[in-house]
MDAnalysis code that builds the backbone (N, CA, C; Angstrom):
import MDAnalysis as mda
import numpy as np

u = mda.Universe.empty(339, n_residues=113, atom_resindex=np.repeat(np.arange(113), 3), trajectory=True)
u.add_TopologyAttr("name", ["N", "CA", "C"] * 113)
u.add_TopologyAttr("resid", np.arange(1, 114))
u.add_TopologyAttr("resname", ["MET", "ALA", "GLN", "PHE", "ARG", "ALA", "ARG", "LYS", "LEU", "ASP", "LEU", "GLY", "CYS", "PHE", "VAL", "ASN", "ILE", "LYS", "ILE", "ILE", "ARG", "ASP", "HIS", "THR", "LYS", "ARG", "LYS", "VAL", "PHE", "GLU", "GLU", "HIS", "GLU", "PRO", "GLU", "ARG", "GLN", "ALA", "LEU", "ARG", "TYR", "LEU", "VAL", "ARG", "ASN", "THR", "SER", "LEU", "PRO", "GLN", "ARG", "THR", "ARG", "ALA", "GLN", "ALA", "GLN", "LEU", "GLN", "LEU", "THR", "GLN", "MET", "HIS", "PRO", "TYR", "THR", "SER", "PRO", "THR", "LYS", "ILE", "LYS", "ASN", "ARG", "CYS", "ILE", "MET", "GLY", "GLY", "LYS", "GLY", "ARG", "GLY", "VAL", "SER", "ARG", "ALA", "PHE", "ARG", "MET", "ALA", "ARG", "PHE", "GLN", "PHE", "ARG", "MET", "ASN", "ALA", "LEU", "ALA", "GLY", "ARG", "LEU", "PRO", "GLY", "VAL", "LYS", "LYS", "ALA", "SER", "TRP"])
u.atoms.positions = np.array([
    [2.582, -8.818, -16.656],
    [2.014, -10.242, -15.947],
    [2.492, -10.078, -14.342],
    [1.554, -10.531, -13.652],
    [1.083, -10.785, -12.087],
    [2.599, -11.320, -11.515],
    [2.931, -12.597, -12.256],
    [4.265, -12.987, -11.750],
    [5.522, -12.113, -11.607],
    [5.579, -11.130, -12.328],
    [6.793, -10.263, -12.185],
    [6.173, -9.099, -11.463],
    [4.991, -8.519, -10.985],
    [4.595, -7.385, -10.458],
    [5.234, -7.459, -8.944],
    [5.492, -6.312, -8.697],
    [5.992, -6.186, -6.982],
    [4.765, -5.908, -6.448],
    [4.989, -6.371, -5.035],
    [3.882, -6.121, -4.136],
    [3.534, -4.531, -3.891],
    [4.727, -3.897, -3.852],
    [4.682, -2.659, -3.536],
    [5.091, -1.880, -5.004],
    [4.793, -0.756, -5.411],
    [5.465, -0.070, -6.421],
    [6.117, 1.309, -5.836],
    [7.312, 1.524, -6.389],
    [7.952, 2.528, -6.052],
    [7.522, 3.703, -7.043],
    [6.588, 3.877, -7.408],
    [6.281, 4.738, -8.349],
    [5.674, 6.031, -7.789],
    [6.112, 7.832, -8.323],
    [5.736, 8.565, -7.504],
    [5.081, 9.485, -8.389],
    [4.338, 9.054, -9.433],
    [3.743, 9.684, -10.335],
    [1.910, 9.290, -10.409],
    [1.194, 9.604, -11.465],
    [-0.057, 9.545, -11.496],
    [0.110, 7.600, -12.185],
    [-0.865, 7.156, -11.626],
    [-0.615, 5.586, -11.571],
    [-2.086, 4.893, -12.229],
    [-1.790, 4.231, -13.745],
    [-2.929, 3.355, -14.144],
    [-2.432, 2.251, -14.706],
    [-3.339, 1.489, -15.179],
    [-2.649, 0.127, -15.656],
    [-1.631, -0.169, -16.487],
    [-1.498, 1.024, -17.584],
    [-0.344, 1.041, -18.389],
    [0.498, 1.454, -17.846],
    [0.857, 2.318, -16.877],
    [1.973, 2.838, -16.226],
    [2.508, 1.989, -15.442],
    [1.697, 1.019, -14.644],
    [1.972, -0.252, -13.912],
    [2.699, -1.548, -14.715],
    [2.160, -1.578, -15.983],
    [2.566, -2.707, -16.766],
    [4.150, -2.200, -17.185],
    [4.086, -0.888, -17.719],
    [5.383, -0.628, -18.377],
    [6.539, -0.379, -17.101],
    [6.113, -0.008, -16.184],
    [7.045, -0.465, -14.677],
    [7.812, -1.870, -14.806],
    [6.490, -2.678, -14.585],
    [7.163, -4.082, -14.448],
    [7.933, -4.664, -15.711],
    [7.639, -4.152, -16.703],
    [8.570, -4.506, -17.837],
    [10.144, -3.886, -17.696],
    [10.069, -2.651, -17.197],
    [11.266, -1.985, -17.282],
    [12.031, -2.838, -16.026],
    [11.304, -3.126, -15.042],
    [12.081, -3.850, -13.745],
    [12.604, -5.370, -14.365],
    [11.593, -5.882, -15.043],
    [12.158, -7.311, -15.330],
    [13.089, -7.472, -16.501],
    [13.064, -6.196, -17.391],
    [14.188, -6.195, -18.153],
    [15.243, -6.175, -17.377],
    [15.516, -5.094, -16.692],
    [16.563, -4.562, -16.115],
    [17.144, -5.998, -15.067],
    [16.397, -6.755, -14.462],
    [17.036, -8.094, -13.890],
    [17.593, -8.987, -14.976],
    [16.798, -9.286, -16.102],
    [17.029, -10.321, -16.932],
    [18.332, -9.979, -18.029],
    [18.676, -8.823, -17.886],
    [19.278, -8.085, -19.224],
    [20.902, -8.790, -19.101],
    [21.780, -9.208, -18.076],
    [22.769, -9.856, -18.493],
    [22.993, -11.281, -18.860],
    [21.711, -12.096, -18.558],
    [21.408, -13.320, -18.925],
    [21.038, -13.372, -20.625],
    [20.365, -12.073, -20.855],
    [20.052, -11.856, -22.398],
    [21.337, -11.762, -23.297],
    [22.079, -10.734, -22.780],
    [23.506, -10.282, -23.221],
    [24.147, -11.535, -23.335],
    [24.557, -12.796, -22.394],
    [25.393, -13.639, -22.575],
    [24.675, -14.500, -23.500],
    [23.891, -14.649, -23.878],
    [22.759, -15.535, -24.794],
    [23.111, -15.169, -25.987],
    [23.158, -13.630, -26.381],
    [23.366, -13.174, -27.527],
    [24.512, -13.285, -27.876],
    [25.485, -13.224, -27.042],
    [26.964, -13.157, -27.425],
    [26.939, -14.704, -27.609],
    [26.389, -15.708, -26.993],
    [27.046, -17.037, -27.509],
    [26.546, -17.247, -28.819],
    [25.162, -16.744, -29.361],
    [24.689, -16.754, -30.611],
    [25.412, -16.329, -31.509],
    [25.933, -15.359, -31.558],
    [26.748, -14.672, -32.108],
    [28.264, -15.147, -32.734],
    [28.432, -15.545, -31.597],
    [29.954, -16.224, -31.510],
    [30.296, -17.055, -32.725],
    [30.775, -16.801, -33.979],
    [30.650, -17.991, -34.785],
    [31.970, -18.867, -34.630],
    [32.854, -18.929, -33.528],
    [33.943, -19.853, -33.462],
    [33.620, -20.988, -32.620],
    [32.064, -20.992, -31.895],
    [31.840, -21.897, -30.948],
    [31.034, -22.833, -31.704],
    [30.643, -23.953, -31.560],
    [30.128, -25.139, -32.130],
    [28.941, -24.607, -32.528],
    [28.070, -25.206, -33.630],
    [26.880, -24.912, -33.898],
    [25.852, -25.672, -33.134],
    [25.981, -26.615, -32.400],
    [25.242, -26.860, -31.285],
    [24.999, -26.360, -30.167],
    [25.881, -25.494, -29.648],
    [26.114, -24.743, -28.383],
    [25.347, -23.387, -28.757],
    [25.626, -22.673, -30.191],
    [25.069, -21.847, -30.803],
    [23.398, -22.045, -30.866],
    [23.146, -23.141, -31.437],
    [21.686, -23.491, -31.338],
    [20.936, -23.504, -30.331],
    [21.480, -24.024, -29.189],
    [21.090, -24.130, -27.602],
    [20.771, -22.876, -27.211],
    [21.633, -21.896, -27.425],
    [21.464, -20.702, -26.794],
    [20.686, -20.011, -27.491],
    [20.386, -19.697, -28.593],
    [19.384, -19.544, -29.464],
    [18.035, -20.034, -28.871],
    [17.690, -21.197, -28.803],
    [16.699, -21.639, -28.336],
    [16.487, -21.187, -26.582],
    [17.300, -20.940, -26.035],
    [16.943, -20.511, -24.772],
    [16.485, -19.033, -24.867],
    [17.389, -18.402, -25.625],
    [16.776, -17.181, -25.978],
    [15.544, -16.379, -26.604],
    [14.624, -17.506, -27.306],
    [13.656, -17.514, -27.846],
    [12.658, -18.158, -26.732],
    [13.022, -18.779, -25.748],
    [12.001, -19.271, -24.617],
    [12.076, -18.071, -23.391],
    [12.767, -17.221, -23.542],
    [12.820, -16.231, -22.496],
    [11.430, -15.543, -22.710],
    [10.652, -15.096, -21.439],
    [9.437, -14.151, -21.346],
    [9.785, -13.012, -22.085],
    [8.758, -12.558, -22.719],
    [8.672, -11.265, -23.942],
    [9.080, -10.123, -22.609],
    [8.606, -9.815, -21.574],
    [8.773, -8.723, -20.926],
    [10.449, -8.477, -20.810],
    [11.355, -9.636, -21.275],
    [12.526, -9.603, -20.674],
    [13.612, -8.704, -21.858],
    [12.477, -8.708, -23.207],
    [13.087, -7.995, -24.302],
    [12.827, -6.321, -24.059],
    [14.017, -6.117, -24.715],
    [14.062, -4.446, -24.511],
    [13.114, -3.785, -25.480],
    [12.350, -4.255, -26.650],
    [11.961, -3.696, -27.815],
    [10.012, -3.502, -26.918],
    [9.935, -4.544, -26.219],
    [8.986, -4.311, -25.183],
    [8.452, -3.025, -24.487],
    [9.550, -2.491, -23.950],
    [9.481, -1.032, -23.044],
    [9.308, 0.222, -24.036],
    [8.036, 1.002, -23.510],
    [7.379, 2.129, -24.524],
    [7.561, 3.342, -23.711],
    [8.275, 4.154, -24.363],
    [8.611, 5.609, -23.644],
    [6.886, 6.119, -23.148],
    [6.591, 6.253, -21.731],
    [5.544, 6.836, -21.315],
    [5.532, 7.887, -20.736],
    [4.824, 9.181, -21.048],
    [4.806, 10.012, -19.784],
    [4.915, 9.543, -18.507],
    [5.847, 10.239, -17.294],
    [5.399, 9.841, -16.305],
    [4.144, 10.482, -15.255],
    [3.780, 11.831, -16.160],
    [2.708, 12.386, -15.686],
    [1.375, 11.904, -15.501],
    [0.914, 11.573, -17.047],
    [-0.334, 11.112, -17.241],
    [-0.295, 9.931, -18.097],
    [0.691, 9.074, -18.428],
    [0.762, 7.885, -18.955],
    [0.655, 7.741, -20.530],
    [0.722, 9.189, -21.047],
    [0.604, 8.775, -22.732],
    [1.670, 8.018, -23.279],
    [1.111, 7.518, -24.317],
    [2.460, 6.948, -25.224],
    [2.835, 7.486, -26.276],
    [1.807, 8.486, -26.809],
    [2.447, 9.259, -27.903],
    [3.053, 10.688, -27.509],
    [3.789, 11.346, -28.264],
    [4.448, 12.671, -28.222],
    [4.743, 12.748, -26.965],
    [5.906, 11.602, -26.517],
    [6.543, 11.621, -25.233],
    [7.903, 12.360, -25.684],
    [8.498, 13.139, -24.952],
    [9.959, 13.612, -24.677],
    [10.813, 12.955, -24.157],
    [11.886, 12.181, -24.766],
    [12.841, 11.411, -24.267],
    [13.263, 12.226, -23.161],
    [13.878, 13.481, -23.358],
    [14.998, 13.858, -22.601],
    [14.015, 14.305, -20.929],
    [12.914, 14.351, -20.963],
    [12.130, 14.879, -19.747],
    [11.074, 13.573, -19.407],
    [10.819, 12.840, -20.312],
    [9.998, 11.594, -20.139],
    [8.326, 12.263, -19.641],
    [8.248, 13.000, -20.610],
    [6.528, 14.207, -20.479],
    [6.157, 14.166, -21.630],
    [5.002, 13.750, -22.028],
    [4.052, 14.220, -23.121],
    [4.285, 15.536, -23.519],
    [4.058, 15.901, -24.610],
    [4.083, 17.369, -24.985],
    [2.915, 18.300, -24.333],
    [1.949, 18.293, -24.023],
    [1.127, 18.934, -23.241],
    [1.375, 19.146, -21.982],
    [2.146, 18.071, -21.125],
    [2.342, 18.243, -19.878],
    [3.595, 18.769, -19.718],
    [4.407, 18.724, -20.913],
    [5.882, 19.378, -20.684],
    [5.447, 20.996, -20.897],
    [4.506, 21.259, -21.596],
    [4.368, 22.724, -21.924],
    [3.713, 23.382, -20.888],
    [2.687, 22.658, -20.131],
    [1.946, 23.204, -18.538],
    [3.119, 23.337, -17.737],
    [3.984, 22.072, -17.388],
    [5.214, 22.273, -16.755],
    [6.114, 23.358, -16.928],
    [6.671, 23.902, -18.162],
    [7.612, 24.764, -18.456],
    [6.969, 25.973, -18.290],
    [5.675, 26.233, -18.406],
    [4.607, 27.378, -18.284],
    [4.843, 27.573, -16.999],
    [4.320, 26.629, -15.955],
    [4.758, 26.971, -14.716],
    [5.960, 27.327, -13.929],
    [7.406, 26.964, -14.643],
    [8.561, 26.892, -14.049],
    [8.857, 25.709, -13.338],
    [8.262, 24.801, -13.663],
    [8.658, 23.670, -12.913],
    [9.830, 22.753, -13.368],
    [10.418, 22.738, -14.604],
    [11.263, 22.334, -15.325],
    [12.581, 23.326, -15.153],
    [13.764, 22.968, -14.602],
    [14.955, 24.040, -14.781],
    [15.607, 23.943, -16.152],
    [15.830, 25.208, -16.359],
    [16.585, 25.748, -17.744],
    [15.882, 25.553, -19.008],
    [14.346, 25.761, -18.901],
    [13.565, 25.524, -19.717],
    [12.885, 26.897, -19.800],
    [12.544, 27.634, -20.957],
    [11.560, 28.497, -20.503],
    [11.174, 28.973, -22.127],
    [10.312, 29.812, -22.040],
    [9.390, 30.084, -23.609],
    [10.131, 30.768, -24.233],
    [10.451, 30.309, -25.690],
    [11.273, 31.026, -26.459],
    [10.217, 32.250, -26.913],
    [10.787, 33.682, -27.117],
    [10.673, 34.667, -27.841],
    [11.571, 35.274, -28.648],
    [11.176, 35.322, -29.893],
    [11.930, 36.003, -30.965],
    [11.454, 36.906, -31.664],
])
């Protein structure tokens, strides 16, 4: 969403629209996470009155979808691919292989046995 997108992106990698969208989702999620956690606590607290819990549930459902953690997808920081991404390195398998063979990943070497 354009309303959340920063004027200047602090990305140091290949940029396409999917990476920009993913970056935006991560920033918005980070900003709204405390509020979302507080509302979730109110909804799950059974000692509170039912009306308070219902109001918290309504506020939670009316929050923007970008504030939800399920909207964040792991993407390759090198090429923007969404499939075959290693969580530890945030790279797609092909990019991981190329960088490992070139010696750009510390502690990673080609196995031989």
